[in-house]
C-alpha positions as CSV (number, residue, x, y, z in Angstrom):
1,M,-143.3,-47.4,107.3
2,K,-141.7,-49.3,104.5
3,W,-137.9,-48.2,103.6
4,S,-138.8,-46.6,99.8
5,R,-141.6,-44.6,101.3
6,A,-139.9,-43.1,104.1
7,V,-137.1,-42.1,101.8
8,H,-139.6,-41.0,99.2
9,H,-140.9,-38.6,102.3
10,L,-137.5,-37.6,102.7
11,T,-136.8,-36.6,99.4
12,E,-139.8,-34.9,98.9
13,L,-139.1,-32.8,102.1
14,A,-135.5,-32.1,100.7
15,E,-136.9,-31.0,97.4
16,K,-139.5,-28.9,99.2
17,C,-136.8,-27.1,101.5
18,G,-135.2,-25.6,98.2
19,G,-138.4,-24.5,96.8
20,L,-139.7,-22.3,99.6
21,S,-140.0,-18.2,99.2
22,T,-137.0,-17.0,101.5
23,G,-139.0,-13.9,102.5
24,F,-142.1,-15.9,103.5
25,F,-141.1,-17.1,107.1
26,R,-139.5,-15.6,110.3
27,F,-136.5,-17.6,109.4
28,Q,-134.8,-19.7,107.0
29,V,-134.2,-23.3,107.2
30,V,-130.5,-23.8,105.8
31,E,-129.9,-27.4,106.0
32,L,-131.8,-30.9,106.3
33,W,-130.3,-33.8,107.8
34,V,-131.2,-37.1,108.3
35,F,-130.4,-39.3,111.4
36,G,-131.5,-42.4,113.3
37,G,-133.0,-45.7,111.6
38,L,-132.8,-44.1,108.1
39,V,-129.2,-43.8,108.2
40,D,-128.9,-47.6,109.1
41,V,-129.7,-50.9,107.4
42,P,-132.9,-51.1,105.0
43,R,-135.8,-51.7,107.5
44,D,-139.4,-50.7,108.3
45,V,-139.2,-47.6,110.2
46,D,-141.7,-45.7,112.6
47,V,-140.3,-42.3,112.2
48,I,-137.8,-40.5,110.0
49,Q,-135.6,-38.4,112.1
50,V,-134.5,-35.3,110.7
51,A,-132.5,-32.3,111.8
52,L,-133.7,-28.8,110.4
53,V,-131.0,-26.2,110.7
54,T,-131.9,-22.4,110.7
55,D,-130.3,-19.1,110.5
56,L,-131.4,-18.3,114.1
57,P,-128.7,-17.9,116.5
58,V,-128.3,-20.6,119.3
59,D,-129.9,-18.9,122.0
60,D,-133.1,-19.2,119.9
61,V,-133.1,-22.9,119.4
62,P,-132.3,-24.6,122.5
63,W,-132.6,-28.4,122.7
64,L,-136.0,-30.1,121.7
65,T,-137.6,-26.5,121.0
66,E,-139.5,-25.2,118.0
67,P,-138.5,-21.6,117.3
68,V,-141.0,-19.3,116.6
69,G,-142.8,-19.6,113.3
70,A,-141.8,-23.7,113.1
71,E,-145.3,-24.9,112.9
72,H,-146.4,-22.5,110.0
73,W,-143.1,-23.9,108.0
74,A,-143.9,-27.5,108.8
75,N,-147.5,-27.4,107.7
76,S,-146.1,-25.3,104.4
77,T,-143.8,-28.4,103.5
78,R,-145.9,-31.0,105.0
79,L,-143.6,-31.9,107.3
80,S,-146.4,-31.7,109.9
81,R,-148.4,-34.5,107.8
82,N,-145.7,-37.0,107.3
83,P,-144.2,-39.5,109.9
84,F,-141.2,-36.8,110.8
85,D,-139.7,-36.7,114.1
86,A,-137.8,-33.1,113.5
87,R,-134.9,-31.6,115.9
88,W,-134.2,-27.8,115.0
89,R,-130.8,-26.5,115.6
90,S,-129.0,-23.3,114.4
91,R,-126.2,-23.1,112.1
92,D,-124.2,-21.4,114.2
93,A,-123.5,-24.6,116.5
94,P,-123.2,-28.3,115.3
95,V,-125.8,-30.3,114.1
96,W,-125.2,-33.4,116.2
97,N,-125.4,-33.9,119.9
98,H,-126.0,-36.8,121.8
99,R,-129.2,-37.9,120.2
100,I,-128.4,-36.7,116.5
101,E,-125.4,-39.1,116.2
102,R,-123.4,-39.0,112.8
103,P,-126.2,-37.5,110.6
104,A,-125.9,-37.5,106.8
105,L,-126.6,-33.8,105.1
106,V,-129.4,-34.5,102.0
107,W,-130.2,-30.9,101.5
108,S,-128.4,-27.2,101.9
109,A,-129.4,-23.8,100.7
110,A,-125.9,-23.3,99.9
111,D,-125.8,-26.5,97.3
112,G,-129.5,-28.0,96.7
113,V,-130.2,-31.6,97.2
114,N,-127.6,-33.9,97.9
115,E,-128.5,-36.6,95.3
116,E,-125.5,-38.7,96.6
117,A,-127.0,-38.7,100.0
118,L,-130.3,-39.8,98.9
119,V,-129.2,-42.7,97.0
120,A,-127.0,-43.6,99.6
121,V,-129.8,-43.9,102.2
122,G,-132.3,-45.1,99.6
123,D,-129.7,-48.1,99.1
124,G,-129.0,-48.7,102.9
125,T,-125.4,-47.5,102.5
126,A,-125.6,-44.3,104.3
127,E,-122.8,-45.1,105.9
128,L,-120.6,-43.8,103.5
129,V,-121.9,-40.3,103.6
130,R,-122.8,-39.9,107.2
131,T,-120.5,-37.3,109.3
132,A,-117.7,-38.7,111.7
133,A,-118.5,-39.6,115.5
134,P,-116.9,-36.8,117.6
135,E,-114.5,-37.7,120.2
136,P,-115.8,-38.2,123.6
137,D,-114.4,-35.1,125.0
138,E,-115.9,-33.3,122.2
139,L,-119.3,-34.7,122.7
140,R,-118.9,-33.7,126.4
141,R,-118.2,-30.4,125.7
142,R,-121.1,-30.2,123.0
143,V,-123.7,-31.5,125.7
144,A,-122.2,-29.1,128.2
145,D,-122.3,-26.3,125.9
146,E,-126.5,-27.2,125.2
147,L,-127.1,-27.4,128.4
148,D,-125.8,-24.0,129.4
149,V,-128.0,-22.7,126.2
150,S,-130.9,-24.8,127.6
151,L,-130.8,-23.2,131.1
152,R,-130.7,-19.8,129.9
153,A,-134.1,-20.8,127.8
154,L,-135.9,-22.5,130.6
155,R,-135.5,-19.2,132.8
156,R,-136.7,-17.1,129.7
157,A,-139.5,-19.5,129.0
158,N,-140.4,-19.8,132.9
159,Q,-140.3,-15.9,133.4
160,E,-142.5,-15.6,130.2
161,Y,-145.0,-18.0,131.4
162,T,-145.3,-16.4,134.6
163,D,-145.8,-12.8,132.8
164,H,-148.8,-14.3,131.0
165,R,-150.0,-16.5,133.6
166,W,-153.0,-14.4,134.9
167,S,-152.9,-12.0,131.5
168,P,-156.0,-12.2,129.0
169,G,-155.4,-14.4,126.2
170,K,-154.5,-18.2,125.7
171,L,-151.6,-19.5,127.9
172,T,-151.0,-22.5,125.8
173,P,-148.3,-21.1,123.4
174,H,-146.7,-20.1,126.7
175,S,-147.0,-23.4,128.7
176,D,-146.1,-25.3,125.5
177,A,-142.8,-23.5,125.1
178,L,-142.4,-24.3,129.0
179,W,-143.0,-27.8,128.4
180,R,-140.7,-28.1,125.6
181,T,-137.6,-26.2,127.2
182,T,-137.9,-28.1,130.0
183,T,-138.0,-31.7,128.1
184,G,-134.6,-30.4,126.6
185,Y,-133.1,-29.1,129.6
186,L,-134.1,-32.3,131.6
187,D,-132.8,-34.7,128.5
188,L,-129.5,-32.7,128.7
189,L,-129.1,-33.1,132.3
190,D,-129.5,-36.9,132.4
191,V,-126.7,-36.9,129.8
192,V,-124.5,-34.7,132.1
193,N,-125.1,-36.6,135.2
């Protein structure tokens, strides 16, 4: 997709984040960050990588999972209909990790749309609004913390799948949750090892 189109989609999402009713969803998105190709030099991109920070506790948003209600939120904001690769995060932990490198904040519930950041992304100077890179030890601690959260989530998802394995009703929500949690855990384990 063209750079200008990607920036347009990002701007639309930032505006929609501020326009949502606060009592309609099971959680609130409190920040929108952009990372990856769109914070680099202008060029065509395949996908717009964003991090959506929620008001949920860390254990409710392990790496590479979606909180309950995320699909509904994504449909309401057209996130699911546009070329976004979204990562869900908790406000109780840093947004950055081994994959979300030096993101730029484009919207927050406290301050609204960050026009400076959107202009910088649009004109290819996002370097000016990106967060600083963590020190190597800080990154290692961050990944270790995420691995602990992910392991707890994997155990919960496995138990939920086991509990519902032979019960009436659809197993897909439980198997999908187990798959996402496993994928996140293995991604973090690969980084640690």
